[in-house]
mmCIF entry with sequence, helices, sheets and N, C-alpha, C, O atoms, coordinates in Angstrom:
data_MODEL
# 
_entry.id   MODEL 
# 
_entity.id                         1 
_entity.type                       polymer 
_entity.pdbx_number_of_molecules   1 
# 
_entity_poly.entity_id                      1 
_entity_poly.type                           'polypeptide(L)' 
_entity_poly.nstd_linkage                   no 
_entity_poly.nstd_monomer                   no 
_entity_poly.pdbx_seq_one_letter_code       MTPRPAQARILVVEDEGDIREMLEIVLTSRGYAVATAENGRTDHGAAGRHS 
_entity_poly.pdbx_seq_one_letter_code_can   MTPRPAQARILVVEDEGDIREMLEIVLTSRGYAVATAENGRTDHGAAGRHS 
_entity_poly.pdbx_strand_id                 A 
# 
loop_
_entity_poly_seq.entity_id 
_entity_poly_seq.num 
_entity_poly_seq.mon_id 
_entity_poly_seq.hetero 
1 1  MET n 
1 2  THR n 
1 3  PRO n 
1 4  ARG n 
1 5  PRO n 
1 6  ALA n 
1 7  GLN n 
1 8  ALA n 
1 9  ARG n 
1 10 ILE n 
1 11 LEU n 
1 12 VAL n 
1 13 VAL n 
1 14 GLU n 
1 15 ASP n 
1 16 GLU n 
1 17 GLY n 
1 18 ASP n 
1 19 ILE n 
1 20 ARG n 
1 21 GLU n 
1 22 MET n 
1 23 LEU n 
1 24 GLU n 
1 25 ILE n 
1 26 VAL n 
1 27 LEU n 
1 28 THR n 
1 29 SER n 
1 30 ARG n 
1 31 GLY n 
1 32 TYR n 
1 33 ALA n 
1 34 VAL n 
1 35 ALA n 
1 36 THR n 
1 37 ALA n 
1 38 GLU n 
1 39 ASN n 
1 40 GLY n 
1 41 ARG n 
1 42 THR n 
1 43 ASP n 
1 44 HIS n 
1 45 GLY n 
1 46 ALA n 
1 47 ALA n 
1 48 GLY n 
1 49 ARG n 
1 50 HIS n 
1 51 SER n 
# 
_struct_asym.id          A 
_struct_asym.entity_id   1 
# 
loop_
_struct_conf.conf_type_id 
_struct_conf.id 
_struct_conf.pdbx_PDB_helix_id 
_struct_conf.beg_label_comp_id 
_struct_conf.beg_label_asym_id 
_struct_conf.beg_label_seq_id 
_struct_conf.pdbx_beg_PDB_ins_code 
_struct_conf.end_label_comp_id 
_struct_conf.end_label_asym_id 
_struct_conf.end_label_seq_id 
_struct_conf.pdbx_end_PDB_ins_code 
_struct_conf.beg_auth_comp_id 
_struct_conf.beg_auth_asym_id 
_struct_conf.beg_auth_seq_id 
_struct_conf.end_auth_comp_id 
_struct_conf.end_auth_asym_id 
_struct_conf.end_auth_seq_id 
_struct_conf.pdbx_PDB_helix_class 
_struct_conf.details 
_struct_conf.pdbx_PDB_helix_length 
HELX_P HELX_P1 AA1 GLY A 17 ? SER A 29 ? GLY A 17 SER A 29 1 ? 13 
HELX_P HELX_P2 AA2 ASP A 43 ? ARG A 49 ? ASP A 43 ARG A 49 1 ? 7  
# 
_struct_conf_type.id          HELX_P 
_struct_conf_type.criteria    ? 
_struct_conf_type.reference   ? 
# 
_struct_sheet.id               AA1 
_struct_sheet.type             ? 
_struct_sheet.number_strands   2 
_struct_sheet.details          ? 
# 
_struct_sheet_order.sheet_id     AA1 
_struct_sheet_order.range_id_1   1 
_struct_sheet_order.range_id_2   2 
_struct_sheet_order.offset       ? 
_struct_sheet_order.sense        parallel 
# 
loop_
_struct_sheet_range.sheet_id 
_struct_sheet_range.id 
_struct_sheet_range.beg_label_comp_id 
_struct_sheet_range.beg_label_asym_id 
_struct_sheet_range.beg_label_seq_id 
_struct_sheet_range.pdbx_beg_PDB_ins_code 
_struct_sheet_range.end_label_comp_id 
_struct_sheet_range.end_label_asym_id 
_struct_sheet_range.end_label_seq_id 
_struct_sheet_range.pdbx_end_PDB_ins_code 
_struct_sheet_range.beg_auth_comp_id 
_struct_sheet_range.beg_auth_asym_id 
_struct_sheet_range.beg_auth_seq_id 
_struct_sheet_range.end_auth_comp_id 
_struct_sheet_range.end_auth_asym_id 
_struct_sheet_range.end_auth_seq_id 
AA1 1 ARG A 9  ? VAL A 13 ? ARG A 9  VAL A 13 
AA1 2 ALA A 33 ? ALA A 37 ? ALA A 33 ALA A 37 
# 
loop_
_atom_site.group_PDB 
_atom_site.id 
_atom_site.type_symbol 
_atom_site.label_atom_id 
_atom_site.label_alt_id 
_atom_site.label_comp_id 
_atom_site.label_asym_id 
_atom_site.label_entity_id 
_atom_site.label_seq_id 
_atom_site.pdbx_PDB_ins_code 
_atom_site.Cartn_x 
_atom_site.Cartn_y 
_atom_site.Cartn_z 
_atom_site.occupancy 
_atom_site.B_iso_or_equiv 
_atom_site.pdbx_formal_charge 
_atom_site.auth_seq_id 
_atom_site.auth_comp_id 
_atom_site.auth_asym_id 
_atom_site.auth_atom_id 
_atom_site.pdbx_PDB_model_num 
ATOM 1   N N  . MET A 1 1  ? 15.609 77.651 128.672 1.00 0.00 ? 1  MET A N  1 
ATOM 2   C CA . MET A 1 1  ? 17.001 78.165 128.895 1.00 0.00 ? 1  MET A CA 1 
ATOM 3   C C  . MET A 1 1  ? 16.890 79.628 129.252 1.00 0.00 ? 1  MET A C  1 
ATOM 4   O O  . MET A 1 1  ? 16.111 80.353 128.633 1.00 0.00 ? 1  MET A O  1 
ATOM 5   N N  . THR A 1 2  ? 17.629 80.069 130.207 1.00 0.00 ? 2  THR A N  1 
ATOM 6   C CA . THR A 1 2  ? 17.720 81.460 130.675 1.00 0.00 ? 2  THR A CA 1 
ATOM 7   C C  . THR A 1 2  ? 18.436 82.350 129.707 1.00 0.00 ? 2  THR A C  1 
ATOM 8   O O  . THR A 1 2  ? 19.555 82.038 129.299 1.00 0.00 ? 2  THR A O  1 
ATOM 9   N N  . PRO A 1 3  ? 17.814 83.478 129.313 1.00 0.00 ? 3  PRO A N  1 
ATOM 10  C CA . PRO A 1 3  ? 18.524 84.448 128.431 1.00 0.00 ? 3  PRO A CA 1 
ATOM 11  C C  . PRO A 1 3  ? 19.831 84.925 129.046 1.00 0.00 ? 3  PRO A C  1 
ATOM 12  O O  . PRO A 1 3  ? 19.958 85.127 130.254 1.00 0.00 ? 3  PRO A O  1 
ATOM 13  N N  . ARG A 1 4  ? 20.809 85.096 128.133 1.00 0.00 ? 4  ARG A N  1 
ATOM 14  C CA . ARG A 1 4  ? 22.172 85.630 128.553 1.00 0.00 ? 4  ARG A CA 1 
ATOM 15  C C  . ARG A 1 4  ? 22.060 87.098 128.574 1.00 0.00 ? 4  ARG A C  1 
ATOM 16  O O  . ARG A 1 4  ? 21.248 87.669 127.846 1.00 0.00 ? 4  ARG A O  1 
ATOM 17  N N  . PRO A 1 5  ? 22.876 87.764 129.412 1.00 0.00 ? 5  PRO A N  1 
ATOM 18  C CA . PRO A 1 5  ? 22.978 89.235 129.431 1.00 0.00 ? 5  PRO A CA 1 
ATOM 19  C C  . PRO A 1 5  ? 23.394 89.774 128.047 1.00 0.00 ? 5  PRO A C  1 
ATOM 20  O O  . PRO A 1 5  ? 24.136 89.133 127.301 1.00 0.00 ? 5  PRO A O  1 
ATOM 21  N N  . ALA A 1 6  ? 22.888 90.964 127.743 1.00 0.00 ? 6  ALA A N  1 
ATOM 22  C CA . ALA A 1 6  ? 23.238 91.561 126.441 1.00 0.00 ? 6  ALA A CA 1 
ATOM 23  C C  . ALA A 1 6  ? 24.703 91.728 126.223 1.00 0.00 ? 6  ALA A C  1 
ATOM 24  O O  . ALA A 1 6  ? 25.156 91.750 125.079 1.00 0.00 ? 6  ALA A O  1 
ATOM 25  N N  . GLN A 1 7  ? 25.502 91.853 127.335 1.00 0.00 ? 7  GLN A N  1 
ATOM 26  C CA . GLN A 1 7  ? 26.930 92.032 127.094 1.00 0.00 ? 7  GLN A CA 1 
ATOM 27  C C  . GLN A 1 7  ? 27.640 90.803 126.637 1.00 0.00 ? 7  GLN A C  1 
ATOM 28  O O  . GLN A 1 7  ? 28.817 90.895 126.287 1.00 0.00 ? 7  GLN A O  1 
ATOM 29  N N  . ALA A 1 8  ? 27.018 89.663 126.613 1.00 0.00 ? 8  ALA A N  1 
ATOM 30  C CA . ALA A 1 8  ? 27.512 88.404 126.097 1.00 0.00 ? 8  ALA A CA 1 
ATOM 31  C C  . ALA A 1 8  ? 27.499 88.508 124.618 1.00 0.00 ? 8  ALA A C  1 
ATOM 32  O O  . ALA A 1 8  ? 26.403 88.610 124.067 1.00 0.00 ? 8  ALA A O  1 
ATOM 33  N N  . ARG A 1 9  ? 28.633 88.492 123.877 1.00 0.00 ? 9  ARG A N  1 
ATOM 34  C CA . ARG A 1 9  ? 28.696 88.646 122.454 1.00 0.00 ? 9  ARG A CA 1 
ATOM 35  C C  . ARG A 1 9  ? 29.229 87.482 121.810 1.00 0.00 ? 9  ARG A C  1 
ATOM 36  O O  . ARG A 1 9  ? 30.082 86.786 122.361 1.00 0.00 ? 9  ARG A O  1 
ATOM 37  N N  . ILE A 1 10 ? 28.723 87.209 120.550 1.00 0.00 ? 10 ILE A N  1 
ATOM 38  C CA . ILE A 1 10 ? 29.180 86.076 119.775 1.00 0.00 ? 10 ILE A CA 1 
ATOM 39  C C  . ILE A 1 10 ? 29.349 86.614 118.358 1.00 0.00 ? 10 ILE A C  1 
ATOM 40  O O  . ILE A 1 10 ? 28.498 87.344 117.850 1.00 0.00 ? 10 ILE A O  1 
ATOM 41  N N  . LEU A 1 11 ? 30.512 86.224 117.703 1.00 0.00 ? 11 LEU A N  1 
ATOM 42  C CA . LEU A 1 11 ? 30.757 86.583 116.365 1.00 0.00 ? 11 LEU A CA 1 
ATOM 43  C C  . LEU A 1 11 ? 30.595 85.280 115.572 1.00 0.00 ? 11 LEU A C  1 
ATOM 44  O O  . LEU A 1 11 ? 31.323 84.320 115.822 1.00 0.00 ? 11 LEU A O  1 
ATOM 45  N N  . VAL A 1 12 ? 29.645 85.229 114.613 1.00 0.00 ? 12 VAL A N  1 
ATOM 46  C CA . VAL A 1 12 ? 29.436 84.096 113.787 1.00 0.00 ? 12 VAL A CA 1 
ATOM 47  C C  . VAL A 1 12 ? 30.024 84.346 112.407 1.00 0.00 ? 12 VAL A C  1 
ATOM 48  O O  . VAL A 1 12 ? 29.636 85.299 111.731 1.00 0.00 ? 12 VAL A O  1 
ATOM 49  N N  . VAL A 1 13 ? 30.948 83.506 111.987 1.00 0.00 ? 13 VAL A N  1 
ATOM 50  C CA . VAL A 1 13 ? 31.566 83.581 110.711 1.00 0.00 ? 13 VAL A CA 1 
ATOM 51  C C  . VAL A 1 13 ? 31.155 82.320 109.899 1.00 0.00 ? 13 VAL A C  1 
ATOM 52  O O  . VAL A 1 13 ? 31.608 81.211 110.183 1.00 0.00 ? 13 VAL A O  1 
ATOM 53  N N  . GLU A 1 14 ? 30.327 82.516 108.932 1.00 0.00 ? 14 GLU A N  1 
ATOM 54  C CA . GLU A 1 14 ? 29.770 81.404 108.166 1.00 0.00 ? 14 GLU A CA 1 
ATOM 55  C C  . GLU A 1 14 ? 29.468 81.855 106.741 1.00 0.00 ? 14 GLU A C  1 
ATOM 56  O O  . GLU A 1 14 ? 28.798 82.868 106.539 1.00 0.00 ? 14 GLU A O  1 
ATOM 57  N N  . ASP A 1 15 ? 29.981 81.075 105.709 1.00 0.00 ? 15 ASP A N  1 
ATOM 58  C CA . ASP A 1 15 ? 29.773 81.533 104.398 1.00 0.00 ? 15 ASP A CA 1 
ATOM 59  C C  . ASP A 1 15 ? 28.368 81.207 103.755 1.00 0.00 ? 15 ASP A C  1 
ATOM 60  O O  . ASP A 1 15 ? 27.964 81.782 102.744 1.00 0.00 ? 15 ASP A O  1 
ATOM 61  N N  . GLU A 1 16 ? 27.679 80.260 104.411 1.00 0.00 ? 16 GLU A N  1 
ATOM 62  C CA . GLU A 1 16 ? 26.333 79.955 104.012 1.00 0.00 ? 16 GLU A CA 1 
ATOM 63  C C  . GLU A 1 16 ? 25.310 80.991 104.610 1.00 0.00 ? 16 GLU A C  1 
ATOM 64  O O  . GLU A 1 16 ? 25.096 81.025 105.822 1.00 0.00 ? 16 GLU A O  1 
ATOM 65  N N  . GLY A 1 17 ? 24.719 81.789 103.768 1.00 0.00 ? 17 GLY A N  1 
ATOM 66  C CA . GLY A 1 17 ? 23.890 82.807 104.337 1.00 0.00 ? 17 GLY A CA 1 
ATOM 67  C C  . GLY A 1 17 ? 22.664 82.324 105.171 1.00 0.00 ? 17 GLY A C  1 
ATOM 68  O O  . GLY A 1 17 ? 22.283 82.927 106.174 1.00 0.00 ? 17 GLY A O  1 
ATOM 69  N N  . ASP A 1 18 ? 22.064 81.178 104.681 1.00 0.00 ? 18 ASP A N  1 
ATOM 70  C CA . ASP A 1 18 ? 20.915 80.703 105.462 1.00 0.00 ? 18 ASP A CA 1 
ATOM 71  C C  . ASP A 1 18 ? 21.315 80.203 106.848 1.00 0.00 ? 18 ASP A C  1 
ATOM 72  O O  . ASP A 1 18 ? 20.589 80.421 107.818 1.00 0.00 ? 18 ASP A O  1 
ATOM 73  N N  . ILE A 1 19 ? 22.437 79.550 106.945 1.00 0.00 ? 19 ILE A N  1 
ATOM 74  C CA . ILE A 1 19 ? 22.954 79.091 108.251 1.00 0.00 ? 19 ILE A CA 1 
ATOM 75  C C  . ILE A 1 19 ? 23.324 80.268 109.170 1.00 0.00 ? 19 ILE A C  1 
ATOM 76  O O  . ILE A 1 19 ? 22.977 80.303 110.350 1.00 0.00 ? 19 ILE A O  1 
ATOM 77  N N  . ARG A 1 20 ? 24.039 81.221 108.572 1.00 0.00 ? 20 ARG A N  1 
ATOM 78  C CA . ARG A 1 20 ? 24.385 82.408 109.275 1.00 0.00 ? 20 ARG A CA 1 
ATOM 79  C C  . ARG A 1 20 ? 23.168 83.099 109.825 1.00 0.00 ? 20 ARG A C  1 
ATOM 80  O O  . ARG A 1 20 ? 23.169 83.450 111.005 1.00 0.00 ? 20 ARG A O  1 
ATOM 81  N N  . GLU A 1 21 ? 22.136 83.317 109.054 1.00 0.00 ? 21 GLU A N  1 
ATOM 82  C CA . GLU A 1 21 ? 20.898 83.929 109.514 1.00 0.00 ? 21 GLU A CA 1 
ATOM 83  C C  . GLU A 1 21 ? 20.240 83.156 110.589 1.00 0.00 ? 21 GLU A C  1 
ATOM 84  O O  . GLU A 1 21 ? 19.781 83.739 111.571 1.00 0.00 ? 21 GLU A O  1 
ATOM 85  N N  . MET A 1 22 ? 20.169 81.851 110.449 1.00 0.00 ? 22 MET A N  1 
ATOM 86  C CA . MET A 1 22 ? 19.536 80.961 111.379 1.00 0.00 ? 22 MET A CA 1 
ATOM 87  C C  . MET A 1 22 ? 20.244 81.094 112.759 1.00 0.00 ? 22 MET A C  1 
ATOM 88  O O  . MET A 1 22 ? 19.616 81.249 113.806 1.00 0.00 ? 22 MET A O  1 
ATOM 89  N N  . LEU A 1 23 ? 21.593 81.022 112.682 1.00 0.00 ? 23 LEU A N  1 
ATOM 90  C CA . LEU A 1 23 ? 22.363 81.109 113.942 1.00 0.00 ? 23 LEU A CA 1 
ATOM 91  C C  . LEU A 1 23 ? 22.141 82.498 114.622 1.00 0.00 ? 23 LEU A C  1 
ATOM 92  O O  . LEU A 1 23 ? 22.011 82.575 115.844 1.00 0.00 ? 23 LEU A O  1 
ATOM 93  N N  . GLU A 1 24 ? 22.100 83.550 113.842 1.00 0.00 ? 24 GLU A N  1 
ATOM 94  C CA . GLU A 1 24 ? 21.850 84.876 114.428 1.00 0.00 ? 24 GLU A CA 1 
ATOM 95  C C  . GLU A 1 24 ? 20.502 84.953 115.034 1.00 0.00 ? 24 GLU A C  1 
ATOM 96  O O  . GLU A 1 24 ? 20.373 85.532 116.112 1.00 0.00 ? 24 GLU A O  1 
ATOM 97  N N  . ILE A 1 25 ? 19.434 84.394 114.405 1.00 0.00 ? 25 ILE A N  1 
ATOM 98  C CA . ILE A 1 25 ? 18.124 84.400 115.004 1.00 0.00 ? 25 ILE A CA 1 
ATOM 99  C C  . ILE A 1 25 ? 18.071 83.720 116.304 1.00 0.00 ? 25 ILE A C  1 
ATOM 100 O O  . ILE A 1 25 ? 17.594 84.260 117.302 1.00 0.00 ? 25 ILE A O  1 
ATOM 101 N N  . VAL A 1 26 ? 18.606 82.419 116.291 1.00 0.00 ? 26 VAL A N  1 
ATOM 102 C CA . VAL A 1 26 ? 18.625 81.600 117.519 1.00 0.00 ? 26 VAL A CA 1 
ATOM 103 C C  . VAL A 1 26 ? 19.341 82.311 118.653 1.00 0.00 ? 26 VAL A C  1 
ATOM 104 O O  . VAL A 1 26 ? 18.833 82.454 119.766 1.00 0.00 ? 26 VAL A O  1 
ATOM 105 N N  . LEU A 1 27 ? 20.545 82.749 118.317 1.00 0.00 ? 27 LEU A N  1 
ATOM 106 C CA . LEU A 1 27 ? 21.457 83.315 119.426 1.00 0.00 ? 27 LEU A CA 1 
ATOM 107 C C  . LEU A 1 27 ? 20.871 84.626 119.936 1.00 0.00 ? 27 LEU A C  1 
ATOM 108 O O  . LEU A 1 27 ? 20.916 84.878 121.140 1.00 0.00 ? 27 LEU A O  1 
ATOM 109 N N  . THR A 1 28 ? 20.313 85.485 119.047 1.00 0.00 ? 28 THR A N  1 
ATOM 110 C CA . THR A 1 28 ? 19.674 86.690 119.488 1.00 0.00 ? 28 THR A CA 1 
ATOM 111 C C  . THR A 1 28 ? 18.455 86.416 120.326 1.00 0.00 ? 28 THR A C  1 
ATOM 112 O O  . THR A 1 28 ? 18.201 87.148 121.283 1.00 0.00 ? 28 THR A O  1 
ATOM 113 N N  . SER A 1 29 ? 17.661 85.358 120.000 1.00 0.00 ? 29 SER A N  1 
ATOM 114 C CA . SER A 1 29 ? 16.444 84.982 120.826 1.00 0.00 ? 29 SER A CA 1 
ATOM 115 C C  . SER A 1 29 ? 16.863 84.567 122.193 1.00 0.00 ? 29 SER A C  1 
ATOM 116 O O  . SER A 1 29 ? 16.080 84.675 123.136 1.00 0.00 ? 29 SER A O  1 
ATOM 117 N N  . ARG A 1 30 ? 18.079 84.092 122.338 1.00 0.00 ? 30 ARG A N  1 
ATOM 118 C CA . ARG A 1 30 ? 18.573 83.642 123.618 1.00 0.00 ? 30 ARG A CA 1 
ATOM 119 C C  . ARG A 1 30 ? 19.313 84.746 124.392 1.00 0.00 ? 30 ARG A C  1 
ATOM 120 O O  . ARG A 1 30 ? 19.891 84.481 125.447 1.00 0.00 ? 30 ARG A O  1 
ATOM 121 N N  . GLY A 1 31 ? 19.298 85.927 123.893 1.00 0.00 ? 31 GLY A N  1 
ATOM 122 C CA . GLY A 1 31 ? 19.877 87.054 124.638 1.00 0.00 ? 31 GLY A CA 1 
ATOM 123 C C  . GLY A 1 31 ? 21.297 87.485 124.297 1.00 0.00 ? 31 GLY A C  1 
ATOM 124 O O  . GLY A 1 31 ? 21.852 88.377 124.937 1.00 0.00 ? 31 GLY A O  1 
ATOM 125 N N  . TYR A 1 32 ? 21.882 86.852 123.291 1.00 0.00 ? 32 TYR A N  1 
ATOM 126 C CA . TYR A 1 32 ? 23.269 87.210 122.883 1.00 0.00 ? 32 TYR A CA 1 
ATOM 127 C C  . TYR A 1 32 ? 23.230 88.439 121.971 1.00 0.00 ? 32 TYR A C  1 
ATOM 128 O O  . TYR A 1 32 ? 22.244 88.634 121.260 1.00 0.00 ? 32 TYR A O  1 
ATOM 129 N N  . ALA A 1 33 ? 24.258 89.257 121.973 1.00 0.00 ? 33 ALA A N  1 
ATOM 130 C CA . ALA A 1 33 ? 24.481 90.232 121.015 1.00 0.00 ? 33 ALA A CA 1 
ATOM 131 C C  . ALA A 1 33 ? 25.306 89.504 119.912 1.00 0.00 ? 33 ALA A C  1 
ATOM 132 O O  . ALA A 1 33 ? 26.340 88.900 120.194 1.00 0.00 ? 33 ALA A O  1 
ATOM 133 N N  . VAL A 1 34 ? 24.823 89.582 118.675 1.00 0.00 ? 34 VAL A N  1 
ATOM 134 C CA . VAL A 1 34 ? 25.445 88.745 117.633 1.00 0.00 ? 34 VAL A CA 1 
ATOM 135 C C  . VAL A 1 34 ? 25.939 89.658 116.488 1.00 0.00 ? 34 VAL A C  1 
ATOM 136 O O  . VAL A 1 34 ? 25.252 90.550 115.991 1.00 0.00 ? 34 VAL A O  1 
ATOM 137 N N  . ALA A 1 35 ? 27.203 89.343 116.117 1.00 0.00 ? 35 ALA A N  1 
ATOM 138 C CA . ALA A 1 35 ? 27.737 89.983 114.873 1.00 0.00 ? 35 ALA A CA 1 
ATOM 139 C C  . ALA A 1 35 ? 27.946 88.833 113.905 1.00 0.00 ? 35 ALA A C  1 
ATOM 140 O O  . ALA A 1 35 ? 28.233 87.708 114.312 1.00 0.00 ? 35 ALA A O  1 
ATOM 141 N N  . THR A 1 36 ? 27.800 89.126 112.621 1.00 0.00 ? 36 THR A N  1 
ATOM 142 C CA . THR A 1 36 ? 27.986 88.065 111.624 1.00 0.00 ? 36 THR A CA 1 
ATOM 143 C C  . THR A 1 36 ? 28.907 88.550 110.535 1.00 0.00 ? 36 THR A C  1 
ATOM 144 O O  . THR A 1 36 ? 29.024 89.745 110.266 1.00 0.00 ? 36 THR A O  1 
ATOM 145 N N  . ALA A 1 37 ? 29.566 87.571 109.908 1.00 0.00 ? 37 ALA A N  1 
ATOM 146 C CA . ALA A 1 37 ? 30.415 87.854 108.797 1.00 0.00 ? 37 ALA A CA 1 
ATOM 147 C C  . ALA A 1 37 ? 30.383 86.630 107.874 1.00 0.00 ? 37 ALA A C  1 
ATOM 148 O O  . ALA A 1 37 ? 30.230 85.489 108.311 1.00 0.00 ? 37 ALA A O  1 
ATOM 149 N N  . GLU A 1 38 ? 30.537 86.927 106.557 1.00 0.00 ? 38 GLU A N  1 
ATOM 150 C CA . GLU A 1 38 ? 30.512 85.828 105.595 1.00 0.00 ? 38 GLU A CA 1 
ATOM 151 C C  . GLU A 1 38 ? 31.763 84.990 105.562 1.00 0.00 ? 38 GLU A C  1 
ATOM 152 O O  . GLU A 1 38 ? 31.705 83.793 105.277 1.00 0.00 ? 38 GLU A O  1 
ATOM 153 N N  . ASN A 1 39 ? 32.864 85.586 105.840 1.00 0.00 ? 39 ASN A N  1 
ATOM 154 C CA . ASN A 1 39 ? 34.111 84.859 105.841 1.00 0.00 ? 39 ASN A CA 1 
ATOM 155 C C  . ASN A 1 39 ? 35.242 85.523 106.709 1.00 0.00 ? 39 ASN A C  1 
ATOM 156 O O  . ASN A 1 39 ? 35.039 86.577 107.311 1.00 0.00 ? 39 ASN A O  1 
ATOM 157 N N  . GLY A 1 40 ? 36.364 84.902 106.741 1.00 0.00 ? 40 GLY A N  1 
ATOM 158 C CA . GLY A 1 40 ? 37.428 85.450 107.632 1.00 0.00 ? 40 GLY A CA 1 
ATOM 159 C C  . GLY A 1 40 ? 37.861 86.813 107.213 1.00 0.00 ? 40 GLY A C  1 
ATOM 160 O O  . GLY A 1 40 ? 38.261 87.607 108.065 1.00 0.00 ? 40 GLY A O  1 
ATOM 161 N N  . ARG A 1 41 ? 37.805 87.128 105.964 1.00 0.00 ? 41 ARG A N  1 
ATOM 162 C CA . ARG A 1 41 ? 38.239 88.386 105.404 1.00 0.00 ? 41 ARG A CA 1 
ATOM 163 C C  . ARG A 1 41 ? 37.320 89.566 105.753 1.00 0.00 ? 41 ARG A C  1 
ATOM 164 O O  . ARG A 1 41 ? 37.754 90.713 105.858 1.00 0.00 ? 41 ARG A O  1 
ATOM 165 N N  . THR A 1 42 ? 36.040 89.237 105.927 1.00 0.00 ? 42 THR A N  1 
ATOM 166 C CA . THR A 1 42 ? 35.080 90.293 106.203 1.00 0.00 ? 42 THR A CA 1 
ATOM 167 C C  . THR A 1 42 ? 34.736 90.387 107.728 1.00 0.00 ? 42 THR A C  1 
ATOM 168 O O  . THR A 1 42 ? 33.993 91.293 108.106 1.00 0.00 ? 42 THR A O  1 
ATOM 169 N N  . ASP A 1 43 ? 35.245 89.493 108.603 1.00 0.00 ? 43 ASP A N  1 
ATOM 170 C CA . ASP A 1 43 ? 34.887 89.523 109.985 1.00 0.00 ? 43 ASP A CA 1 
ATOM 171 C C  . ASP A 1 43 ? 35.699 90.551 110.799 1.00 0.00 ? 43 ASP A C  1 
ATOM 172 O O  . ASP A 1 43 ? 35.291 90.864 111.918 1.00 0.00 ? 43 ASP A O  1 
ATOM 173 N N  . HIS A 1 44 ? 36.770 91.066 110.325 1.00 0.00 ? 44 HIS A N  1 
ATOM 174 C CA . HIS A 1 44 ? 37.566 92.048 111.066 1.00 0.00 ? 44 HIS A CA 1 
ATOM 175 C C  . HIS A 1 44 ? 36.668 93.184 111.549 1.00 0.00 ? 44 HIS A C  1 
ATOM 176 O O  . HIS A 1 44 ? 36.710 93.483 112.742 1.00 0.00 ? 44 HIS A O  1 
ATOM 177 N N  . GLY A 1 45 ? 35.921 93.789 110.776 1.00 0.00 ? 45 GLY A N  1 
ATOM 178 C CA . GLY A 1 45 ? 35.148 94.892 111.164 1.00 0.00 ? 45 GLY A CA 1 
ATOM 179 C C  . GLY A 1 45 ? 33.934 94.483 111.981 1.00 0.00 ? 45 GLY A C  1 
ATOM 180 O O  . GLY A 1 45 ? 33.485 95.249 112.834 1.00 0.00 ? 45 GLY A O  1 
ATOM 181 N N  . ALA A 1 46 ? 33.397 93.305 111.744 1.00 0.00 ? 46 ALA A N  1 
ATOM 182 C CA . ALA A 1 46 ? 32.266 92.886 112.499 1.00 0.00 ? 46 ALA A CA 1 
ATOM 183 C C  . ALA A 1 46 ? 32.476 92.789 114.011 1.00 0.00 ? 46 ALA A C  1 
ATOM 184 O O  . ALA A 1 46 ? 31.624 93.151 114.823 1.00 0.00 ? 46 ALA A O  1 
ATOM 185 N N  . ALA A 1 47 ? 33.660 92.281 114.332 1.00 0.00 ? 47 ALA A N  1 
ATOM 186 C CA . ALA A 1 47 ? 34.082 92.142 115.780 1.00 0.00 ? 47 ALA A CA 1 
ATOM 187 C C  . ALA A 1 47 ? 34.212 93.499 116.406 1.00 0.00 ? 47 ALA A C  1 
ATOM 188 O O  . ALA A 1 47 ? 33.811 93.682 117.555 1.00 0.00 ? 47 ALA A O  1 
ATOM 189 N N  . GLY A 1 48 ? 34.751 94.450 115.704 1.00 0.00 ? 48 GLY A N  1 
ATOM 190 C CA . GLY A 1 48 ? 34.947 95.802 116.221 1.00 0.00 ? 48 GLY A CA 1 
ATOM 191 C C  . GLY A 1 48 ? 33.678 96.533 116.441 1.00 0.00 ? 48 GLY A C  1 
ATOM 192 O O  . GLY A 1 48 ? 33.614 97.348 117.361 1.00 0.00 ? 48 GLY A O  1 
ATOM 193 N N  . ARG A 1 49 ? 32.660 96.306 115.668 1.00 0.00 ? 49 ARG A N  1 
ATOM 194 C CA . ARG A 1 49 ? 31.415 97.023 115.690 1.00 0.00 ? 49 ARG A CA 1 
ATOM 195 C C  . ARG A 1 49 ? 30.636 96.683 117.032 1.00 0.00 ? 49 ARG A C  1 
ATOM 196 O O  . ARG A 1 49 ? 29.777 97.451 117.468 1.00 0.00 ? 49 ARG A O  1 
ATOM 197 N N  . HIS A 1 50 ? 30.959 95.558 117.632 1.00 0.00 ? 50 HIS A N  1 
ATOM 198 C CA . HIS A 1 50 ? 30.230 95.118 118.833 1.00 0.00 ? 50 HIS A CA 1 
ATOM 199 C C  . HIS A 1 50 ? 31.088 95.069 120.026 1.00 0.00 ? 50 HIS A C  1 
ATOM 200 O O  . HIS A 1 50 ? 30.749 94.380 120.989 1.00 0.00 ? 50 HIS A O  1 
ATOM 201 N N  . SER A 1 51 ? 32.206 95.773 120.028 1.00 0.00 ? 51 SER A N  1 
ATOM 202 C CA . SER A 1 51 ? 33.086 95.768 121.272 1.00 0.00 ? 51 SER A CA 1 
ATOM 203 C C  . SER A 1 51 ? 32.698 96.865 122.198 1.00 0.00 ? 51 SER A C  1 
ATOM 204 O O  . SER A 1 51 ? 33.300 97.019 123.260 1.00 0.00 ? 51 SER A O  1 
# 
């Protein structure tokens, strides 16, 4: 699979830490800029940090 440009961003909101970390590793390795949050209440700042 061809890496995506760094400007392609994904916000992962997942309460299971292991799943969240695995998704971040996989997506980052494929060229995405990834922000993560544990739940909907904590994701507000995560999206803004990567805009």
